[in-house]
C-alpha positions in Angstrom: 67.5 144.5 80.3 69.0 146.8 77.2 70.9 145.2 74.5 74.2 145.8 75.6 73.3 143.8 78.7 71.9 141.0 77.0 75.1 140.8 74.4 77.2 140.7 77.6 75.5 137.9 79.2 75.2 136.0 76.1 78.8 136.4 75.5 79.7 135.5 79.0 77.7 132.2 78.9 79.3 131.5 75.8 82.8 131.6 77.4 81.6 129.5 80.1 80.5 126.6 77.8 83.4 126.9 75.8 85.5 126.4 78.9 83.4 123.6 80.3 83.4 121.9 76.6 87.5 122.3 76.6 87.7 120.8 79.9 85.7 117.8 79.0 87.6 117.4 75.8 90.9 117.2 77.6 89.3 114.4 80.2 88.2 112.4 77.1 91.5 112.5 76.0 93.2 111.7 78.8 90.7 109.0 79.2 91.4 107.5 75.6 95.5 107.8 76.1 95.0 105.9 79.4 92.8 103.3 77.5 95.5 103.0 75.3 98.3 102.6 77.7 96.0 99.9 79.2 95.2 98.2 75.8 99.2 97.9 75.7 99.7 96.5 79.2 96.8 94.0 78.8 94.8 95.8 81.3 90.7 95.8 81.2 89.7 98.8 78.6 87.1 100.1 81.0 89.0 100.3 84.2 90.6 103.2 85.0 94.1 102.9 87.3 95.3 105.5 89.6 97.9 105.5 92.5 96.1 105.3 96.0 97.6 105.7 99.5 99.1 102.3 100.5 98.4 102.9 104.7 94.8 103.9 106.1 95.4 107.1 108.3 95.8 105.0 111.7 98.2 102.9 109.8 100.5 106.1 108.8 100.1 107.1 112.3 101.5 103.8 113.9 104.3 103.5 111.0 106.5 106.7 112.2 106.5 105.5 115.6 107.1 101.9 115.2 109.8 102.7 112.2 111.9 104.9 114.6 112.0 102.2 117.5 113.7 99.5 115.0 117.2 98.4 115.5 119.9 99.1 112.6 119.5 97.0 110.2 115.7 96.3 110.4 113.1 97.2 108.1 109.2 97.7 108.8 107.3 96.1 105.4 103.7 97.6 105.1 100.8 95.4 103.4 102.5 92.5 103.1 100.5 89.2 101.5 100.4 86.7 104.1 101.4 84.1 101.9 104.6 85.9 101.2 105.7 85.9 104.7 105.6 82.1 105.3 106.4 78.6 103.3 104.0 76.1 102.8 104.7 72.4 102.7 101.9 69.6 102.2 101.3 66.0 101.6 99.8 66.9 98.1 99.4 69.7 96.0 96.2 69.9 96.7 96.8 70.5 100.2 99.2 73.1 99.5 96.7 74.8 97.2 93.6 74.9 100.0 96.8 76.0 102.7 98.0 79.2 100.2 94.1 79.8 99.6 93.7 80.5 102.8 96.8 83.0 102.9 97.2 84.5 99.3 94.0 86.9 99.3 94.9 88.4 102.5 97.7 90.8 103.7 99.1 91.9 107.1 99.4 95.7 108.2 103.0 95.7 109.0 106.0 93.0 109.0 109.2 93.6 111.0 112.1 92.3 109.1 115.8 91.6 110.6 119.0 92.4 108.2 118.6 88.9 106.7 114.9 89.8 105.6 113.7 87.3 108.0 110.1 88.0 109.1 110.6 88.4 113.2 107.3 90.0 114.2 103.6 90.7 112.5 101.8 93.7 113.5 98.1 94.0 113.0 96.1 96.7 113.7 92.5 95.6 114.7 89.7 98.4 114.3 86.1 97.1 114.8 85.9 95.4 111.7 87.9 92.8 113.2 85.0 91.9 115.5 83.0 90.9 112.7 82.9 86.9 112.8 84.0 86.2 108.8 86.8 88.7 109.9 87.8 86.8 113.4 88.0 83.5 111.4 90.2 85.6 108.9 92.6 86.7 111.6 92.7 83.2 113.1 93.7 81.6 109.8 96.5 84.0 109.6 97.7 83.6 113.5 97.5 79.8 113.0 99.9 79.9 109.9 102.3 82.5 111.4 102.3 80.5 114.8 103.2 77.6 113.0 105.8 79.5 111.0 107.4 80.8 114.3 106.4 84.4 113.4 104.9 86.4 116.4 101.7 88.3 115.8 100.8 91.4 117.7 97.1 92.8 117.5 97.0 96.5 118.5 93.3 98.0 119.1 92.7 101.7 118.9 93.3 103.4 122.3 95.9 100.7 123.3 99.3 102.3 124.7 102.1 100.6 123.0 106.1 100.6 123.8 107.4 100.1 120.6 110.8 99.8 121.7 110.0 97.2 124.0 108.1 95.0 121.7 110.7 95.3 119.2 113.5 94.6 121.9 111.8 91.4 123.1 111.6 90.0 119.3 115.2 91.0 118.7 117.0 88.8 121.6 114.2 86.4 121.3 113.9 85.6 124.7 110.3 86.9 125.5 107.1 87.0 124.2 105.9 90.2 122.5 102.6 90.0 124.7 104.8 90.3 127.8 105.9 94.2 126.7 105.2 96.8 129.3 104.6 100.4 128.3 106.9 102.8 129.9 107.0 105.9 127.4 103.9 104.8 125.4 102.5 105.6 122.2 98.9 105.5 122.2 97.3 103.6 119.1 94.7 105.6 118.3 92.8 105.1 114.9 
């Protein structure tokens, strides 16, 4: 190798190192700024917070057709905490805390609400994770509480054909169970 080649190689290596160091410095400054913002907000200093998608790919695929089937004035609320759908009354504060404890850490996939913001239907997308015993217990707890509150739950499995308009119409007029809806112009609920 001649001297020019060696000098050129060293120059390129130095430029690459400087660029990498500059990126690391920017990342450190960004992390420090985020840490300061976190301290000011009372958040843990070592944590990094970033926005993430609210819906899984399957939930996002179902969201559009379901939203399009809603009557005027109705809304589709994704990822709602189960305890925010029902009001809990119990004979004692201990019983109320226990009932709330079963629902508070859990959310449902979708809640259809009417023009008065009253929950009219909960839709759960049950993939294979719902086959596990602990998940089945969680689902049963949610279903019992919602049933007691008069809010129907419709559980959808991957590949199941769904006629959203028929389901929403049955719930809207309140005369039939959402389980009796028959598919006509079906949407296939692929995960």
